[in-house]
Predicted model as a PDB file, atoms N, CA, C, CB and O in Angstrom, pLDDT in the B-factor column:
MODEL        1                                                                  
ATOM      1  N   UNK A   1     168.437  69.826  70.951  1.00 49.00           N  
ATOM      2  CA  UNK A   1     167.561  70.218  69.892  1.00 49.00           C  
ATOM      3  C   UNK A   1     167.874  71.615  69.383  1.00 49.00           C  
ATOM      4  CB  UNK A   1     166.149  70.139  70.351  1.00 49.00           C  
ATOM      5  O   UNK A   1     167.048  72.190  68.675  1.00 49.00           O  
ATOM      6  N   UNK A   2     169.042  72.195  69.712  1.00 56.00           N  
ATOM      7  CA  UNK A   2     169.338  73.529  69.205  1.00 56.00           C  
ATOM      8  C   UNK A   2     169.551  73.518  67.714  1.00 56.00           C  
ATOM      9  CB  UNK A   2     170.552  74.098  69.890  1.00 56.00           C  
ATOM     10  O   UNK A   2     170.042  72.542  67.147  1.00 56.00           O  
ATOM     11  N   UNK A   3     169.180  74.607  67.087  1.00 58.00           N  
ATOM     12  CA  UNK A   3     169.355  74.748  65.654  1.00 58.00           C  
ATOM     13  C   UNK A   3     170.375  75.845  65.415  1.00 58.00           C  
ATOM     14  CB  UNK A   3     168.006  75.062  64.941  1.00 58.00           C  
ATOM     15  O   UNK A   3     170.173  76.996  65.802  1.00 58.00           O  
ATOM     16  N   UNK A   4     171.463  75.477  64.779  1.00 53.00           N  
ATOM     17  CA  UNK A   4     172.506  76.438  64.488  1.00 53.00           C  
ATOM     18  C   UNK A   4     172.473  76.750  62.999  1.00 53.00           C  
ATOM     19  CB  UNK A   4     173.898  75.905  64.920  1.00 53.00           C  
ATOM     20  O   UNK A   4     172.432  75.842  62.169  1.00 53.00           O  
ATOM     21  N   UNK A   5     172.489  78.005  62.673  1.00 53.00           N  
ATOM     22  CA  UNK A   5     172.486  78.450  61.284  1.00 53.00           C  
ATOM     23  C   UNK A   5     173.674  79.362  61.070  1.00 53.00           C  
ATOM     24  CB  UNK A   5     171.160  79.172  60.920  1.00 53.00           C  
ATOM     25  O   UNK A   5     173.966  80.231  61.891  1.00 53.00           O  
ATOM     26  N   UNK A   6     174.360  79.152  59.951  1.00 51.00           N  
ATOM     27  CA  UNK A   6     175.512  79.995  59.655  1.00 51.00           C  
ATOM     28  C   UNK A   6     175.088  81.395  59.253  1.00 51.00           C  
ATOM     29  CB  UNK A   6     176.352  79.375  58.555  1.00 51.00           C  
ATOM     30  O   UNK A   6     175.772  82.367  59.573  1.00 51.00           O  
ATOM     31  N   UNK A   7     173.961  81.509  58.552  1.00 53.00           N  
ATOM     32  CA  UNK A   7     173.507  82.819  58.105  1.00 53.00           C  
ATOM     33  C   UNK A   7     172.393  83.384  58.990  1.00 53.00           C  
ATOM     34  CB  UNK A   7     173.029  82.734  56.672  1.00 53.00           C  
ATOM     35  O   UNK A   7     171.666  84.289  58.580  1.00 53.00           O  
ATOM     36  N   UNK A   8     172.265  82.847  60.199  1.00 57.00           N  
ATOM     37  CA  UNK A   8     171.226  83.300  61.126  1.00 57.00           C  
ATOM     38  C   UNK A   8     171.597  84.664  61.692  1.00 57.00           C  
ATOM     39  CB  UNK A   8     171.023  82.276  62.271  1.00 57.00           C  
ATOM     40  O   UNK A   8     172.750  84.907  62.050  1.00 57.00           O  
ATOM     41  N   UNK A   9     170.626  85.538  61.768  1.00 60.00           N  
ATOM     42  CA  UNK A   9     170.865  86.875  62.303  1.00 60.00           C  
ATOM     43  C   UNK A   9     171.036  86.818  63.811  1.00 60.00           C  
ATOM     44  CB  UNK A   9     169.715  87.822  61.933  1.00 60.00           C  
ATOM     45  O   UNK A   9     170.321  86.089  64.499  1.00 60.00           O  
ATOM     46  N   UNK A  10     171.974  87.580  64.315  1.00 63.00           N  
ATOM     47  CA  UNK A  10     172.171  87.696  65.755  1.00 63.00           C  
ATOM     48  C   UNK A  10     171.304  88.845  66.262  1.00 63.00           C  
ATOM     49  CB  UNK A  10     173.682  87.925  66.109  1.00 63.00           C  
ATOM     50  O   UNK A  10     171.432  89.980  65.803  1.00 63.00           O  
ATOM     51  N   UNK A  11     170.426  88.542  67.207  1.00 66.00           N  
ATOM     52  CA  UNK A  11     169.564  89.595  67.728  1.00 66.00           C  
ATOM     53  C   UNK A  11     170.225  90.369  68.860  1.00 66.00           C  
ATOM     54  CB  UNK A  11     168.257  89.005  68.208  1.00 66.00           C  
ATOM     55  O   UNK A  11     169.746  91.442  69.227  1.00 66.00           O  
ATOM     56  N   UNK A  12     171.306  89.855  69.417  1.00 72.00           N  
ATOM     57  CA  UNK A  12     172.029  90.568  70.451  1.00 72.00           C  
ATOM     58  C   UNK A  12     171.409  90.475  71.830  1.00 72.00           C  
ATOM     59  CB  UNK A  12     172.145  91.978  70.075  1.00 72.00           C  
ATOM     60  O   UNK A  12     171.995  90.960  72.798  1.00 72.00           O  
ATOM     61  N   UNK A  13     170.253  89.872  71.945  1.00 80.00           N  
ATOM     62  CA  UNK A  13     169.614  89.749  73.245  1.00 80.00           C  
ATOM     63  C   UNK A  13     170.171  88.546  73.981  1.00 80.00           C  
ATOM     64  CB  UNK A  13     168.092  89.633  73.097  1.00 80.00           C  
ATOM     65  O   UNK A  13     170.626  87.573  73.380  1.00 80.00           O  
ATOM     66  N   UNK A  14     170.123  88.642  75.283  1.00 79.00           N  
ATOM     67  CA  UNK A  14     170.533  87.508  76.103  1.00 79.00           C  
ATOM     68  C   UNK A  14     169.526  86.379  75.900  1.00 79.00           C  
ATOM     69  CB  UNK A  14     170.636  87.908  77.611  1.00 79.00           C  
ATOM     70  O   UNK A  14     168.320  86.616  75.835  1.00 79.00           O  
ATOM     71  N   UNK A  15     170.018  85.179  75.804  1.00 86.00           N  
ATOM     72  CA  UNK A  15     169.187  83.986  75.635  1.00 86.00           C  
ATOM     73  C   UNK A  15     168.408  84.001  74.320  1.00 86.00           C  
ATOM     74  CB  UNK A  15     168.220  83.859  76.799  1.00 86.00           C  
ATOM     75  O   UNK A  15     167.372  83.345  74.212  1.00 86.00           O  
ATOM     76  N   UNK A  16     168.879  84.722  73.347  1.00 87.00           N  
ATOM     77  CA  UNK A  16     168.172  84.849  72.075  1.00 87.00           C  
ATOM     78  C   UNK A  16     168.102  83.545  71.307  1.00 87.00           C  
ATOM     79  CB  UNK A  16     168.830  85.889  71.226  1.00 87.00           C  
ATOM     80  O   UNK A  16     167.087  83.263  70.671  1.00 87.00           O  
ATOM     81  N   UNK A  17     169.162  82.738  71.351  1.00 87.00           N  
ATOM     82  CA  UNK A  17     169.154  81.465  70.641  1.00 87.00           C  
ATOM     83  C   UNK A  17     168.136  80.492  71.216  1.00 87.00           C  
ATOM     84  CB  UNK A  17     170.529  80.843  70.679  1.00 87.00           C  
ATOM     85  O   UNK A  17     167.436  79.801  70.476  1.00 87.00           O  
ATOM     86  N   UNK A  18     168.061  80.445  72.532  1.00 90.00           N  
ATOM     87  CA  UNK A  18     167.096  79.559  73.185  1.00 90.00           C  
ATOM     88  C   UNK A  18     165.678  80.050  72.916  1.00 90.00           C  
ATOM     89  CB  UNK A  18     167.363  79.480  74.710  1.00 90.00           C  
ATOM     90  O   UNK A  18     164.773  79.250  72.682  1.00 90.00           O  
ATOM     91  N   UNK A  19     165.490  81.349  72.949  1.00 91.00           N  
ATOM     92  CA  UNK A  19     164.168  81.938  72.699  1.00 91.00           C  
ATOM     93  C   UNK A  19     163.691  81.595  71.286  1.00 91.00           C  
ATOM     94  CB  UNK A  19     164.210  83.477  72.893  1.00 91.00           C  
ATOM     95  O   UNK A  19     162.534  81.224  71.092  1.00 91.00           O  
ATOM     96  N   UNK A  20     164.585  81.720  70.300  1.00 92.00           N  
ATOM     97  CA  UNK A  20     164.224  81.415  68.916  1.00 92.00           C  
ATOM     98  C   UNK A  20     163.898  79.937  68.732  1.00 92.00           C  
ATOM     99  CB  UNK A  20     165.355  81.816  67.975  1.00 92.00           C  
ATOM    100  O   UNK A  20     162.947  79.596  68.029  1.00 92.00           O  
ATOM    101  N   UNK A  21     164.680  79.055  69.358  1.00 92.00           N  
ATOM    102  CA  UNK A  21     164.408  77.621  69.254  1.00 92.00           C  
ATOM    103  C   UNK A  21     163.101  77.247  69.949  1.00 92.00           C  
ATOM    104  CB  UNK A  21     165.564  76.818  69.852  1.00 92.00           C  
ATOM    105  O   UNK A  21     162.370  76.386  69.459  1.00 92.00           O  
ATOM    106  N   UNK A  22     162.798  77.874  71.071  1.00 93.00           N  
ATOM    107  CA  UNK A  22     161.533  77.620  71.759  1.00 93.00           C  
ATOM    108  C   UNK A  22     160.366  78.083  70.905  1.00 93.00           C  
ATOM    109  CB  UNK A  22     161.505  78.323  73.124  1.00 93.00           C  
ATOM    110  O   UNK A  22     159.345  77.401  70.820  1.00 93.00           O  
ATOM    111  N   UNK A  23     160.513  79.231  70.279  1.00 93.00           N  
ATOM    112  CA  UNK A  23     159.457  79.752  69.403  1.00 93.00           C  
ATOM    113  C   UNK A  23     159.212  78.803  68.233  1.00 93.00           C  
ATOM    114  CB  UNK A  23     159.830  81.155  68.879  1.00 93.00           C  
ATOM    115  O   UNK A  23     158.063  78.497  67.913  1.00 93.00           O  
ATOM    116  N   UNK A  24     160.286  78.335  67.594  1.00 93.00           N  
ATOM    117  CA  UNK A  24     160.138  77.423  66.465  1.00 93.00           C  
ATOM    118  C   UNK A  24     159.546  76.084  66.900  1.00 93.00           C  
ATOM    119  CB  UNK A  24     161.486  77.201  65.787  1.00 93.00           C  
ATOM    120  O   UNK A  24     158.720  75.512  66.189  1.00 93.00           O  
ATOM    121  N   UNK A  25     159.955  75.591  68.043  1.00 94.00           N  
ATOM    122  CA  UNK A  25     159.420  74.329  68.553  1.00 94.00           C  
ATOM    123  C   UNK A  25     157.918  74.428  68.774  1.00 94.00           C  
ATOM    124  CB  UNK A  25     160.121  73.938  69.859  1.00 94.00           C  
ATOM    125  O   UNK A  25     157.176  73.511  68.422  1.00 94.00           O  
ATOM    126  N   UNK A  26     157.469  75.528  69.352  1.00 93.00           N  
ATOM    127  CA  UNK A  26     156.042  75.688  69.600  1.00 93.00           C  
ATOM    128  C   UNK A  26     155.255  75.846  68.311  1.00 93.00           C  
ATOM    129  CB  UNK A  26     155.801  76.879  70.495  1.00 93.00           C  
ATOM    130  O   UNK A  26     154.178  75.269  68.165  1.00 93.00           O  
ATOM    131  N   UNK A  27     155.785  76.625  67.373  1.00 93.00           N  
ATOM    132  CA  UNK A  27     155.058  76.855  66.128  1.00 93.00           C  
ATOM    133  C   UNK A  27     154.997  75.618  65.244  1.00 93.00           C  
ATOM    134  CB  UNK A  27     155.694  77.987  65.366  1.00 93.00           C  
ATOM    135  O   UNK A  27     154.082  75.484  64.432  1.00 93.00           O  
ATOM    136  N   UNK A  28     155.969  74.704  65.391  1.00 93.00           N  
ATOM    137  CA  UNK A  28     155.988  73.488  64.594  1.00 93.00           C  
ATOM    138  C   UNK A  28     155.368  72.297  65.311  1.00 93.00           C  
ATOM    139  CB  UNK A  28     157.397  73.161  64.206  1.00 93.00           C  
ATOM    140  O   UNK A  28     155.336  71.197  64.760  1.00 93.00           O  
ATOM    141  N   UNK A  29     154.876  72.495  66.523  1.00 92.00           N  
ATOM    142  CA  UNK A  29     154.305  71.375  67.276  1.00 92.00           C  
ATOM    143  C   UNK A  29     152.920  71.022  66.740  1.00 92.00           C  
ATOM    144  CB  UNK A  29     154.226  71.714  68.780  1.00 92.00           C  
ATOM    145  O   UNK A  29     152.243  71.851  66.133  1.00 92.00           O  
ATOM    146  N   UNK A  30     152.517  69.786  66.976  1.00 92.00           N  
ATOM    147  CA  UNK A  30     151.205  69.330  66.511  1.00 92.00           C  
ATOM    148  C   UNK A  30     150.076  70.044  67.243  1.00 92.00           C  
ATOM    149  CB  UNK A  30     151.072  67.820  66.697  1.00 92.00           C  
ATOM    150  O   UNK A  30     148.963  70.153  66.729  1.00 92.00           O  
ATOM    151  N   UNK A  31     150.362  70.516  68.417  1.00 91.00           N  
ATOM    152  CA  UNK A  31     149.356  71.231  69.200  1.00 91.00           C  
ATOM    153  C   UNK A  31     148.899  72.489  68.466  1.00 91.00           C  
ATOM    154  CB  UNK A  31     149.912  71.596  70.588  1.00 91.00           C  
ATOM    155  O   UNK A  31     147.705  72.780  68.409  1.00 91.00           O  
ATOM    156  N   UNK A  32     149.850  73.230  67.907  1.00 92.00           N  
ATOM    157  CA  UNK A  32     149.518  74.465  67.197  1.00 92.00           C  
ATOM    158  C   UNK A  32     149.002  74.162  65.798  1.00 92.00           C  
ATOM    159  CB  UNK A  32     150.741  75.387  67.120  1.00 92.00           C  
ATOM    160  O   UNK A  32     148.010  74.747  65.361  1.00 92.00           O  
ATOM    161  N   UNK A  33     149.669  73.250  65.091  1.00 92.00           N  
ATOM    162  CA  UNK A  33     149.333  72.999  63.694  1.00 92.00           C  
ATOM    163  C   UNK A  33     148.023  72.234  63.520  1.00 92.00           C  
ATOM    164  CB  UNK A  33     150.448  72.237  63.036  1.00 92.00           C  
ATOM    165  O   UNK A  33     147.216  72.589  62.660  1.00 92.00           O  
ATOM    166  N   UNK A  34     147.800  71.204  64.311  1.00 92.00           N  
ATOM    167  CA  UNK A  34     146.630  70.360  64.102  1.00 92.00           C  
ATOM    168  C   UNK A  34     145.454  70.740  64.988  1.00 92.00           C  
ATOM    169  CB  UNK A  34     146.991  68.927  64.342  1.00 92.00           C  
ATOM    170  O   UNK A  34     144.304  70.684  64.551  1.00 92.00           O  
ATOM    171  N   UNK A  35     145.728  71.122  66.217  1.00 91.00           N  
ATOM    172  CA  UNK A  35     144.645  71.430  67.150  1.00 91.00           C  
ATOM    173  C   UNK A  35     144.276  72.911  67.148  1.00 91.00           C  
ATOM    174  CB  UNK A  35     145.035  71.005  68.550  1.00 91.00           C  
ATOM    175  O   UNK A  35     143.311  73.309  67.800  1.00 91.00           O  
ATOM    176  N   UNK A  36     145.036  73.731  66.419  1.00 91.00           N  
ATOM    177  CA  UNK A  36     144.776  75.175  66.288  1.00 91.00           C  
ATOM    178  C   UNK A  36     144.703  75.903  67.625  1.00 91.00           C  
ATOM    179  CB  UNK A  36     143.486  75.394  65.540  1.00 91.00           C  
ATOM    180  O   UNK A  36     143.874  76.792  67.818  1.00 91.00           O  
ATOM    181  N   UNK A  37     145.571  75.517  68.533  1.00 92.00           N  
ATOM    182  CA  UNK A  37     145.662  76.218  69.813  1.00 92.00           C  
ATOM    183  C   UNK A  37     146.749  77.276  69.718  1.00 92.00           C  
ATOM    184  CB  UNK A  37     145.953  75.227  70.979  1.00 92.00           C  
ATOM    185  O   UNK A  37     147.588  77.238  68.818  1.00 92.00           O  
ATOM    186  N   UNK A  38     146.732  78.207  70.639  1.00 93.00           N  
ATOM    187  CA  UNK A  38     147.774  79.232  70.642  1.00 93.00           C  
ATOM    188  C   UNK A  38     149.055  78.636  71.235  1.00 93.00           C  
ATOM    189  CB  UNK A  38     147.319  80.493  71.450  1.00 93.00           C  
ATOM    190  O   UNK A  38     148.990  77.683  72.012  1.00 93.00           O  
ATOM    191  N   UNK A  39     150.219  79.192  70.873  1.00 92.00           N  
ATOM    192  CA  UNK A  39     151.465  78.687  71.459  1.00 92.00           C  
ATOM    193  C   UNK A  39     151.492  78.798  72.980  1.00 92.00           C  
ATOM    194  CB  UNK A  39     152.644  79.435  70.881  1.00 92.00           C  
ATOM    195  O   UNK A  39     152.105  77.971  73.655  1.00 92.00           O  
ATOM    196  N   UNK A  40     150.836  79.807  73.512  1.00 92.00           N  
ATOM    197  CA  UNK A  40     150.786  79.970  74.965  1.00 92.00           C  
ATOM    198  C   UNK A  40     150.044  78.804  75.623  1.00 92.00           C  
ATOM    199  CB  UNK A  40     150.111  81.302  75.330  1.00 92.00           C  
ATOM    200  O   UNK A  40     150.465  78.311  76.670  1.00 92.00           O  
ATOM    201  N   UNK A  41     148.940  78.364  75.011  1.00 93.00           N  
ATOM    202  CA  UNK A  41     148.193  77.231  75.554  1.00 93.00           C  
ATOM    203  C   UNK A  41     149.011  75.950  75.459  1.00 93.00           C  
ATOM    204  CB  UNK A  41     146.858  77.063  74.816  1.00 93.00           C  
ATOM    205  O   UNK A  41     149.001  75.133  76.380  1.00 93.00           O  
ATOM    206  N   UNK A  42     149.720  75.773  74.348  1.00 92.00           N  
ATOM    207  CA  UNK A  42     150.532  74.567  74.172  1.00 92.00           C  
ATOM    208  C   UNK A  42     151.682  74.538  75.171  1.00 92.00           C  
ATOM    209  CB  UNK A  42     151.078  74.489  72.738  1.00 92.00           C  
ATOM    210  O   UNK A  42     152.060  73.470  75.654  1.00 92.00           O  
ATOM    211  N   UNK A  43     152.235  75.697  75.481  1.00 92.00           N  
ATOM    212  CA  UNK A  43     153.317  75.766  76.454  1.00 92.00           C  
ATOM    213  C   UNK A  43     152.814  75.387  77.838  1.00 92.00           C  
ATOM    214  CB  UNK A  43     153.933  77.168  76.477  1.00 92.00           C  
ATOM    215  O   UNK A  43     153.524  74.730  78.600  1.00 92.00           O  
ATOM    216  N   UNK A  44     151.606  75.792  78.164  1.00 92.00           N  
ATOM    217  CA  UNK A  44     151.016  75.434  79.458  1.00 92.00           C  
ATOM    218  C   UNK A  44     150.705  73.946  79.554  1.00 92.00           C  
ATOM    219  CB  UNK A  44     149.746  76.238  79.695  1.00 92.00           C  
ATOM    220  O   UNK A  44     150.725  73.370  80.642  1.00 92.00           O  
ATOM    221  N   UNK A  45     150.415  73.318  78.399  1.00 92.00           N  
ATOM    222  CA  UNK A  45     150.114  71.888  78.387  1.00 92.00           C  
ATOM    223  C   UNK A  45     151.363  71.027  78.463  1.00 92.00           C  
ATOM    224  CB  UNK A  45     149.337  71.536  77.146  1.00 92.00           C  
ATOM    225  O   UNK A  45     151.263  69.817  78.662  1.00 92.00           O  
ATOM    226  N   UNK A  46     152.536  71.627  78.309  1.00 90.00           N  
ATOM    227  CA  UNK A  46     153.765  70.881  78.499  1.00 90.00           C  
ATOM    228  C   UNK A  46     154.538  70.581  77.237  1.00 90.00           C  
ATOM    229  CB  UNK A  46     153.464  69.631  79.168  1.00 90.00           C  
ATOM    230  O   UNK A  46     155.479  69.789  77.280  1.00 90.00           O  
ATOM    231  N   UNK A  47     154.186  71.173  76.123  1.00 92.00           N  
ATOM    232  CA  UNK A  47     154.945  70.960  74.895  1.00 92.00           C  
ATOM    233  C   UNK A  47     156.255  71.737  74.965  1.00 92.00           C  
ATOM    234  CB  UNK A  47     154.121  71.387  73.653  1.00 92.00           C  
ATOM    235  O   UNK A  47     156.302  72.830  75.529  1.00 92.00           O  
ATOM    236  N   UNK A  48     157.317  71.174  74.394  1.00 93.00           N  
ATOM    237  CA  UNK A  48     158.662  71.789  74.352  1.00 93.00           C  
ATOM    238  C   UNK A  48     159.178  72.095  75.754  1.00 93.00           C  
ATOM    239  CB  UNK A  48     158.636  73.084  73.517  1.00 93.00           C  
ATOM    240  O   UNK A  48     159.767  73.151  75.985  1.00 93.00           O  
ATOM    241  N   UNK A  49     158.963  71.186  76.672  1.00 94.00           N  
ATOM    242  CA  UNK A  49     159.300  71.405  78.075  1.00 94.00           C  
ATOM    243  C   UNK A  49     160.804  71.580  78.290  1.00 94.00           C  
ATOM    244  CB  UNK A  49     158.794  70.246  78.911  1.00 94.00           C  
ATOM    245  O   UNK A  49     161.215  72.396  79.115  1.00 94.00           O  
ATOM    246  N   UNK A  50     161.621  70.833  77.568  1.00 93.00           N  
ATOM    247  CA  UNK A  50     163.062  70.936  77.790  1.00 93.00           C  
ATOM    248  C   UNK A  50     163.593  72.307  77.370  1.00 93.00           C  
ATOM    249  CB  UNK A  50     163.796  69.831  77.023  1.00 93.00           C  
ATOM    250  O   UNK A  50     164.449  72.876  78.048  1.00 93.00           O  
ATOM    251  N   UNK A  51     163.091  72.835  76.260  1.00 93.00           N  
ATOM    252  CA  UNK A  51     163.518  74.172  75.846  1.00 93.00           C  
ATOM    253  C   UNK A  51     162.988  75.243  76.786  1.00 93.00           C  
ATOM    254  CB  UNK A  51     163.057  74.459  74.422  1.00 93.00           C  
ATOM    255  O   UNK A  51     163.650  76.255  77.016  1.00 93.00           O  
ATOM    256  N   UNK A  52     161.802  75.025  77.327  1.00 94.00           N  
ATOM    257  CA  UNK A  52     161.254  75.978  78.288  1.00 94.00           C  
ATOM    258  C   UNK A  52     162.121  76.022  79.544  1.00 94.00           C  
ATOM    259  CB  UNK A  52     159.800  75.607  78.651  1.00 94.00           C  
ATOM    260  O   UNK A  52     162.369  77.099  80.087  1.00 94.00           O  
ATOM    261  N   UNK A  53     162.581  74.866  80.009  1.00 94.00           N  
ATOM    262  CA  UNK A  53     163.434  74.827  81.194  1.00 94.00           C  
ATOM    263  C   UNK A  53     164.802  75.448  80.913  1.00 94.00           C  
ATOM    264  CB  UNK A  53     163.602  73.385  81.680  1.00 94.00           C  
ATOM    265  O   UNK A  53     165.367  76.117  81.779  1.00 94.00           O  
ATOM    266  N   UNK A  54     165.337  75.232  79.712  1.00 92.00           N  
ATOM    267  CA  UNK A  54     166.615  75.839  79.334  1.00 92.00           C  
ATOM    268  C   UNK A  54     166.488  77.351  79.267  1.00 92.00           C  
ATOM    269  CB  UNK A  54     167.100  75.289  77.986  1.00 92.00           C  
ATOM    270  O   UNK A  54     167.385  78.068  79.711  1.00 92.00           O  
ATOM    271  N   UNK A  55     165.387  77.842  78.718  1.00 93.00           N  
ATOM    272  CA  UNK A  55     165.154  79.283  78.636  1.00 93.00           C  
ATOM    273  C   UNK A  55     165.015  79.885  80.031  1.00 93.00           C  
ATOM    274  CB  UNK A  55     163.897  79.580  77.799  1.00 93.00           C  
ATOM    275  O   UNK A  55     165.534  80.969  80.299  1.00 93.00           O  
ATOM    276  N   UNK A  56     164.314  79.181  80.917  1.00 92.00           N  
ATOM    277  CA  UNK A  56     164.164  79.648  82.294  1.00 92.00           C  
ATOM    278  C   UNK A  56     165.514  79.716  82.998  1.00 92.00           C  
ATOM    279  CB  UNK A  56     163.211  78.732  83.070  1.00 92.00           C  
ATOM    280  O   UNK A  56     165.810  80.683  83.700  1.00 92.00           O  
ATOM    281  N   UNK A  57     166.338  78.672  82.803  1.00 89.00           N  
ATOM    282  CA  UNK A  57     167.660  78.649  83.443  1.00 89.00           C  
ATOM    283  C   UNK A  57     168.534  79.776  82.909  1.00 89.00           C  
ATOM    284  CB  UNK A  57     168.352  77.289  83.215  1.00 89.00           C  
ATOM    285  O   UNK A  57     169.306  80.371  83.660  1.00 89.00           O  
ATOM    286  N   UNK A  58     168.419  80.070  81.633  1.00 88.00           N  
ATOM    287  CA  UNK A  58     169.203  81.152  81.045  1.00 88.00           C  
ATOM    288  C   UNK A  58     168.770  82.504  81.615  1.00 88.00           C  
ATOM    289  CB  UNK A  58     169.060  81.148  79.512  1.00 88.00           C  
ATOM    290  O   UNK A  58     169.613  83.322  81.985  1.00 88.00           O  
ATOM    291  N   UNK A  59     167.473  82.736  81.685  1.00 88.00           N  
ATOM    292  CA  UNK A  59     166.979  84.005  82.233  1.00 88.00           C  
ATOM    293  C   UNK A  59     167.323  84.128  83.715  1.00 88.00           C  
ATOM    294  CB  UNK A  59     165.456  84.124  82.032  1.00 88.00           C  
ATOM    295  O   UNK A  59     167.648  85.216  84.192  1.00 88.00           O  
ATOM    296  N   UNK A  60     167.253  83.022  84.438  1.00 87.00           N  
ATOM    297  CA  UNK A  60     167.579  83.051  85.856  1.00 87.00           C  
ATOM    298  C   UNK A  60     169.059  83.327  86.082  1.00 87.00           C  
ATOM    299  CB  UNK A  60     167.187  81.738  86.512  1.00 87.00           C  
ATOM    300  O   UNK A  60     169.428  83.999  87.045  1.00 87.00           O  
ATOM    301  N   UNK A  61     169.905  82.812  85.202  1.00 83.00           N  
ATOM    302  CA  UNK A  61     171.338  83.021  85.362  1.00 83.00           C  
ATOM    303  C   UNK A  61     171.714  84.482  85.113  1.00 83.00           C  
ATOM    304  CB  UNK A  61     172.116  82.107  84.413  1.00 83.00           C  
ATOM    305  O   UNK A  61     172.791  84.916  85.521  1.00 83.00           O  
ATOM    306  N   UNK A  62     170.849  85.242  84.454  1.00 82.00           N  
ATOM    307  CA  UNK A  62     171.115  86.662  84.253  1.00 82.00           C  
ATOM    308  C   UNK A  62     171.036  87.425  85.573  1.00 82.00           C  
ATOM    309  CB  UNK A  62     170.126  87.253  83.240  1.00 82.00           C  
ATOM    310  O   UNK A  62     171.719  88.432  85.760  1.00 82.00           O  
ATOM    311  N   UNK A  63     170.204  86.940  86.480  1.00 82.00           N  
ATOM    312  CA  UNK A  63     170.039  87.600  87.777  1.00 82.00           C  
ATOM    313  C   UNK A  63     171.032  87.104  88.818  1.00 82.00           C  
ATOM    314  CB  UNK A  63     168.634  87.392  88.284  1.00 82.00           C  
ATOM    315  O   UNK A  63     171.223  87.742  89.854  1.00 82.00           O  
ATOM    316  N   UNK A  64     171.657  85.977  88.545  1.00 78.00           N  
ATOM    317  CA  UNK A  64     172.591  85.366  89.478  1.00 78.00           C  
ATOM    318  C   UNK A  64     173.930  86.101  89.419  1.00 78.00           C  
ATOM    319  CB  UNK A  64     172.777  83.862  89.163  1.00 78.00           C  
ATOM    320  O   UNK A  64     174.524  86.228  88.348  1.00 78.00           O  
ATOM    321  N   UNK A  65     174.396  86.579  90.554  1.00 77.00           N  
ATOM    322  CA  UNK A  65     175.657  87.324  90.570  1.00 77.00           C  
ATOM    323  C   UNK A  65     176.857  86.418  90.307  1.00 77.00           C  
ATOM    324  CB  UNK A  65     175.830  88.032  91.908  1.00 77.00           C  
ATOM    325  O   UNK A  65     177.912  86.900  89.896  1.00 77.00           O  
ATOM    326  N   UNK A  66     176.712  85.120  90.536  1.00 75.00           N  
ATOM    327  CA  UNK A  66     177.804  84.204  90.249  1.00 75.00           C  
ATOM    328  C   UNK A  66     178.000  84.013  88.753  1.00 75.00           C  
ATOM    329  CB  UNK A  66     177.551  82.868  90.912  1.00 75.00           C  
ATOM    330  O   UNK A  66     179.036  83.503  88.326  1.00 75.00           O  
ATOM    331  N   UNK A  67     177.015  84.417  87.948  1.00 66.00           N  
ATOM    332  CA  UNK A  67     177.108  84.256  86.498  1.00 66.00           C  
ATOM    333  C   UNK A  67     178.222  85.114  85.912  1.00 66.00           C  
ATOM    334  CB  UNK A  67     175.778  84.609  85.841  1.00 66.00           C  
ATOM    335  O   UNK A  67     178.658  84.869  84.787  1.00 66.00           O  
ATOM    336  N   UNK A  68     178.682  86.101  86.642  1.00 67.00           N  
ATOM    337  CA  UNK A  68     179.800  86.907  86.146  1.00 67.00           C  
ATOM    338  C   UNK A  68     181.036  86.039  85.970  1.00 67.00           C  
ATOM    339  CB  UNK A  68     180.100  88.076  87.106  1.00 67.00           C  
ATOM    340  O   UNK A  68     181.843  86.278  85.071  1.00 67.00           O  
ATOM    341  N   UNK A  69     181.187  85.043  86.815  1.00 69.00           N  
ATOM    342  CA  UNK A  69     182.349  84.174  86.748  1.00 69.00           C  
ATOM    343  C   UNK A  69     182.078  82.952  85.859  1.00 69.00           C  
ATOM    344  CB  UNK A  69     182.754  83.729  88.155  1.00 69.00           C  
ATOM    345  O   UNK A  69     182.969  82.479  85.153  1.00 69.00           O  
ATOM    346  N   UNK A  70     180.870  82.461  85.903  1.00 69.00           N  
ATOM    347  CA  UNK A  70     180.544  81.217  85.204  1.00 69.00           C  
ATOM    348  C   UNK A  70     180.011  81.442  83.798  1.00 69.00           C  
ATOM    349  CB  UNK A  70     179.536  80.440  85.995  1.00 69.00           C  
ATOM    350  O   UNK A  70     180.131  80.555  82.953  1.00 69.00           O  
ATOM    351  N   UNK A  71     179.442  82.573  83.531  1.00 69.00           N  
ATOM    352  CA  UNK A  71     178.809  82.828  82.246  1.00 69.00           C  
ATOM    353  C   UNK A  71     177.351  82.413  82.274  1.00 69.00           C  
ATOM    354  CB  UNK A  71     179.544  82.097  81.130  1.00 69.00           C  
ATOM    355  O   UNK A  71     176.922  81.669  83.156  1.00 69.00           O  
ATOM    356  N   UNK A  72     176.592  82.899  81.299  1.00 66.00           N  
ATOM    357  CA  UNK A  72     175.173  82.571  81.242  1.00 66.00           C  
ATOM    358  C   UNK A  72     174.978  81.135  80.812  1.00 66.00           C  
ATOM    359  CB  UNK A  72     174.436  83.511  80.293  1.00 66.00           C  
ATOM    360  O   UNK A  72     175.765  80.584  80.043  1.00 66.00           O  
ATOM    361  N   UNK A  73     173.914  80.541  81.321  1.00 66.00           N  
ATOM    362  CA  UNK A  73     173.566  79.184  80.923  1.00 66.00           C  
ATOM    363  C   UNK A  73     172.752  79.252  79.639  1.00 66.00           C  
ATOM    364  CB  UNK A  73     172.778  78.447  82.049  1.00 66.00           C  
ATOM    365  O   UNK A  73     172.127  80.271  79.346  1.00 66.00           O  
ATOM    366  N   UNK A  74     172.761  78.200  78.900  1.00 62.00           N  
ATOM    367  CA  UNK A  74     172.062  78.182  77.622  1.00 62.00           C  
ATOM    368  C   UNK A  74     173.033  78.403  76.493  1.00 62.00           C  
ATOM    369  CB  UNK A  74     170.964  79.234  77.586  1.00 62.00           C  
ATOM    370  O   UNK A  74     174.227  78.143  76.640  1.00 62.00           O  
ATOM    371  N   UNK A  75     172.549  78.871  75.386  1.00 61.00           N  
ATOM    372  CA  UNK A  75     173.415  79.111  74.240  1.00 61.00           C  
ATOM    373  C   UNK A  75     173.017  80.363  73.532  1.00 61.00           C  
ATOM    374  CB  UNK A  75     173.385  77.949  73.285  1.00 61.00           C  
ATOM    375  O   UNK A  75     173.637  80.731  72.534  1.00 61.00           O  
TER     376      UNK A  75                                                      
ENDMDL                                                                          
END                                                                             
């Protein structure tokens, strides 16, 4: 479900692409739009779970010393 844009700004942060896709997924979900809940509540209810797990794996790989050889997970 990643969204690639040719004219997308690079924020330079680690895991920035996954973070942006997770943010867009939450803001476009029916939980936020129709039920008027906050994105934090929708995330706790399990919306966009696959992107949340990808973001977690990316952040975790930043702390992993083996990531120097393998590279960060995510995109």
